[in-house]
N, C-alpha and C positions, 0 to 999 in steps of 0.2 A: 295783103300788101300793107305796108306801114302807112298809118293815117296821115302823118305829116307829108309823106311822099305823094299820097293821093291828091292833096291840095295843090301841089305843084303841077300835077298832071291834069287838073280839071280844065274843062273848056268853058269859057265865059260865054253864056248864051245871050243874056240881055240884062238890062237895068230898068228898074221901075222907080219913078220919082213922084213925090207929091208933097205939098205943104198942107199940114194938118195941125190945127190948133196953134198956129204960129211957129211950128217947127218943121224943118225940112227933113222929110223921111225918105230914105231910099233903100232899095234892096238890089242886090246883085245875084243873079241866078246862074249857078254853075252846074254843069253836067260832070259828075264824078265818074260814072260808069253807066252802062245801059240800065235804065230803070232806077238810077240812083242820082238824085239831085241835091244841091245844097243851096239854101237861101241865106245869104249873108245880109244882116240887117244893120242899118245905121240911122241914128237920129242926130241931126245937126253935125254930121260927119264924125260922130262918136260911135264906134263899133259896139253893137248891143249883143252880138252873138250870132250863131248860125243855127238854122233849122234843117235837119236831115230829112229827106223825103225819099223813101225806098219803096219800090214795088208799085209805084203809081205812074201815071202818064205825065208827059210834059205839060199838058194843060192843067193838071192838078198842081204841079209845082209853080206854074205861072200864077195860078189863082192864089196860092199861099203867099207869093211875093206881093201881089196886089193887095191882099188882105192886110199885110203889114203896112204898106205905104198909105193905105186909107184909114189906118188906125183901128182896125178890127182887133188886133192884138199888139202888145207892146214888147214882150220878150219872146224870143224864139223858143 
């Protein structure tokens, strides 16, 4: 399937938010397909990129989103 089309068909599962070092960090967790998730990352409402997670559980994808908002990593 076309990657652009996949984004429009994604299911928004949840959002994670946190203020870290004076910046608002948030991540949106999308389900693209079974076992395929995407974490879209933002700092102060500026899109930083997306992290693709394939072949892992929903809990793993949620942990990745939390790691971003808590400042464990800056770029997806």
